[in-house]
C-alpha positions, -999 to 999 in steps of 0.1 A, spaced: 74 -846 404 107 -860 391 98 -853 355 89 -817 363 120 -812 383 141 -827 355 125 -804 330 133 -773 351 169 -785 356 173 -790 319 161 -755 313 185 -740 338 215 -760 325 206 -750 289 213 -714 299 250 -721 308 278 -711 285 305 -684 279 296 -650 266 330 -634 261 366 -647 261 377 -636 296 405 -649 317 410 -687 321 401 -682 358 365 -681 347 349 -715 346 332 -726 314 301 -735 334 293 -699 341 256 -691 333 252 -676 298 229 -648 311 253 -636 337 262 -599 332 297 -593 317 308 -571 347 301 -601 370 323 -623 348 350 -597 350 347 -594 387 349 -632 390 380 -632 368 398 -605 389 391 -624 421 401 -656 404 434 -641 394 439 -629 429 431 -663 444 454 -680 418 483 -656 426 482 -640 391 475 -606 408 496 -602 439 484 -580 467 497 -545 462 495 -547 424 481 -517 405 452 -525 382 441 -501 354 411 -501 331 433 -503 301 453 -533 314 422 -552 323 404 -543 291 433 -559 272 435 -589 296 398 -599 295 390 -586 259 359 -566 270 350 -530 268 356 -503 295 321 -503 309 320 -538 325 356 -532 337 345 -500 354 315 -516 371 335 -546 383 362 -523 398 336 -501 414 320 -531 431 353 -545 443 363 -511 457 331 -510 476 338 -545 490 373 -535 502 392 -556 477 405 -526 457 416 -492 468 413 -463 443 445 -443 435 440 -409 419 449 -410 382 467 -444 386 439 -469 387 434 -493 416 455 -512 441 445 -547 449 444 -557 485 451 -591 501 422 -615 509 429 -621 546 413 -647 569 401 -619 591 383 -602 562 366 -635 553 356 -642 589 342 -606 594 321 -609 563 307 -642 575 300 -627 609 277 -602 591 261 -630 570 254 -653 599 238 -626 620 215 -612 593 207 -644 575 196 -663 607 175 -633 617 158 -632 583 152 -669 583 135 -667 617 113 -639 605 106 -656 572 91 -686 590 68 -664 610 55 -647 578 56 -676 553 24 -687 536 16 -723 526 24 -713 490 58 -699 501 67 -731 519 57 -752 489 77 -730 466 108 -733 488 105 -771 488 104 -771 450 134 -748 448 153 -770 472 147 -801 451 158 -783 419 189 -770 437 197 -805 449 197 -817 413 219 -788 402 244 -794 430 247 -830 420 249 -822 383 285 -811 384 278 -776 371 291 -756 401 286 -721 389 250 -728 377 243 -744 410 259 -714 428 235 -690 410 205 -711 419 217 -713 455 218 -675 456 182 -674 443 171 -700 469 185 -680 498 171 -647 484 137 -664 481 138 -673 518 150 -639 530 126 -621 507 97 -636 527 109 -618 558 101 -585 540 132 -566 553 147 -550 522 171 -529 543 187 -560 558 189 -577 524 206 -546 510 233 -547 537 237 -585 532 240 -583 494 266 -555 496 289 -574 519 286 -610 506 293 -607 468 331 -610 472 330 -642 493 307 -658 468 331 -649 441 360 -663 460 342 -696 465 332 -697 428 368 -689 418 379 -720 438 356 -742 419 322 -738 437 306 -769 450 329 -800 449 316 -836 451 328 -841 487 303 -814 500 273 -821 477 254 -842 503 265 -821 532 252 -789 517 220 -806 506 214 -819 542 220 -784 556 194 -769 532 170 -798 541 171 -787 578 161 -752 567 132 -765 547 120 -788 574 120 -758 598 97 -740 574 74 -770 570 71 -774 608 66 -737 613 95 -734 637 112 -700 636 139 -709 661 149 -741 642 151 -721 610 173 -695 625 196 -722 640 197 -741 607 208 -711 588 233 -701 615 248 -736 613 248 -736 574 265 -703 570 290 -711 597 298 -744 580 301 -726 546 326 -702 562 347 -730 575 347 -749 542 358 -717 523 386 -710 548 399 -745 545 400 -743 507 416 -709 507 443 -722 532 449 -752 510 454 -729 480 478 -708 501 457 -677 494 465 -663 528 503 -667 522 506 -642 494 530 -614 503 523 -578 493 551 -566 470 561 -530 465 534 -513 444 540 -513 407 541 -480 387 515 -486 360 502 -451 351 467 -447 336 436 -427 340 407 -445 359 
């Protein structure tokens, strides 16, 4: 089993790398096959978290194209997603205004996550086959190795796949769609702050282990509670890191006057 797991991990790590020369706020451990617009989105959030973009600043496609050295198309898609997530506000003929990442916003998103994800985990245990449970155990073992590998963004992508695999078993695409649309930004914020850090490796692994054990014991209540506890703990970890980086202390300046077509 260890040899097979090591082989799968080597394959995942081999895919990591940099596709384009974006902002320094993008980690060099980003997966090579990650779409460019997601890299741009990560860079924008990273610049906001780092204080390079103060709340209230106007962002335009031309400015961002120059900053990140990519074409208009991935810039447009990144801005569209961030607008949908409430981080940007569209201003007619003047681009976008970036909003502050507030503690209330983060807590509200996690309230949505914890409710939907714990429900999906409960339902997934009820519907899981023996094959599903075995596949989750293998994914969990692979993810453990990635978390410990020191490749935080690669581990983050595999973590997303792990959670999606669980929730997909519940066969509720409508709930998954709501969940996906409201959680991208908090994932991006977490990645912008460095993703998994050594002090939380074993904590996160233990939280995931409780989820897997609930599947293996066919206990829907335990699965829902394990996910509730895991997502709540992830919220608290992220809020502590954001507070330490003084993300919540950024003041909103008077809007700049950059003029450009969207």
